[in-house]
C-alpha positions as CSV (number, residue, x, y, z in Angstrom):
1,M,52.0,181.7,63.6
2,E,50.1,183.8,66.0
3,E,49.6,186.6,63.4
4,L,48.2,184.1,60.9
5,L,45.8,182.7,63.5
6,Q,44.7,186.2,64.3
7,I,44.1,187.0,60.7
8,L,42.0,183.8,60.2
9,S,40.0,184.6,63.4
10,E,39.2,188.0,62.0
11,T,37.5,186.5,58.9
12,Q,34.8,185.0,61.2
13,I,34.9,181.9,59.0
14,P,35.5,178.5,60.7
15,F,39.1,177.2,60.0
16,A,41.4,174.3,60.7
17,Y,45.0,173.4,59.9
18,H,45.0,171.1,56.8
19,H,41.6,169.5,57.5
20,F,38.8,169.1,59.9
21,A,38.5,165.8,61.8
22,E,36.2,163.2,60.3
23,G,32.6,164.2,60.9
24,E,33.6,167.6,62.4
25,S,33.6,169.6,59.2
26,P,31.3,172.6,59.4
27,E,28.8,173.6,56.8
28,P,30.4,175.7,54.0
29,P,31.9,178.3,54.0
30,F,35.0,177.1,55.9
31,I,38.8,177.5,55.6
32,C,41.7,175.0,55.7
33,Y,45.1,176.5,55.9
34,L,48.5,174.9,55.2
35,L,52.2,175.8,55.5
36,P,53.5,173.6,52.7
37,G,57.0,175.1,52.3
38,S,59.4,177.9,53.1
39,N,61.5,180.5,51.3
40,N,63.9,181.3,54.1
41,F,66.5,184.1,53.9
42,S,69.9,182.8,54.7
43,A,73.6,183.5,54.4
44,D,76.8,181.7,55.4
45,G,74.8,178.6,56.3
46,K,72.5,180.4,58.7
47,V,68.8,181.2,58.4
48,Y,68.2,184.8,59.3
49,Y,64.5,185.1,58.4
50,K,62.0,182.2,58.4
51,I,59.5,182.9,55.7
52,N,56.8,180.3,55.2
53,E,54.6,179.7,52.2
54,V,50.9,180.0,53.3
55,H,47.9,178.4,51.6
56,I,44.4,179.5,52.6
57,E,41.8,177.3,51.1
58,L,38.3,178.7,51.2
59,Y,35.6,176.2,50.5
60,T,32.0,177.1,49.5
61,D,29.2,175.0,48.1
62,L,28.1,177.9,45.8
63,K,30.2,180.6,44.2
64,D,30.1,183.2,47.0
65,L,31.7,186.5,46.0
66,A,30.7,188.1,49.4
67,V,32.6,185.5,51.5
68,E,35.6,185.8,49.2
69,Q,35.5,189.6,49.7
70,Q,35.2,189.1,53.5
71,L,38.4,187.1,53.5
72,E,40.2,189.4,51.0
73,D,39.3,192.5,53.1
74,V,41.0,191.0,56.1
75,L,44.1,190.0,54.1
76,D,44.2,193.6,52.6
77,E,43.8,195.1,56.1
78,H,47.0,193.2,57.1
79,G,48.9,194.3,54.0
80,I,49.2,190.8,52.6
81,F,49.9,190.4,48.9
82,Y,48.3,187.2,47.8
83,N,47.7,185.3,44.6
84,K,44.3,183.7,44.0
85,S,43.1,180.7,42.0
86,E,39.9,178.6,42.0
87,T,38.8,175.1,41.2
88,W,35.6,173.0,41.5
89,I,36.1,169.7,43.4
90,E,33.6,167.4,41.9
91,S,33.9,164.6,44.5
92,E,33.1,167.1,47.3
93,K,30.7,169.3,45.4
94,L,32.7,172.3,46.6
95,Y,34.5,175.3,45.2
96,E,38.0,175.8,46.5
97,V,39.4,179.3,46.2
98,L,43.1,179.2,47.0
99,Y,45.0,182.2,48.4
100,T,48.8,181.8,48.4
101,F,51.3,184.1,50.0
102,E,54.5,184.2,52.1
103,M,54.9,185.5,55.6
104,E,57.2,185.3,58.5
105,V,55.6,182.7,60.7
């Protein structure tokens, strides 16, 4: 978990786990990250490596390729292979760019 927090800090983009508290959400861009599941390595009923699925959700009010590149540069520097998708959240008037990957956390 410490490595993930270090990576997020290096982006210089405000971040929180899952969500920001009511009324404390910063102006975009900001990041919410989640650990929604695991893909552990095990044998003989024992977990040998705990590998968590990681979601980094980047929120912007306008499509911002520079801030996406800022985040991707940090992920690349740490050798993280990620998949990326994007959606527009009409109710929030925000773009969400989702980065998914696995790491030992």
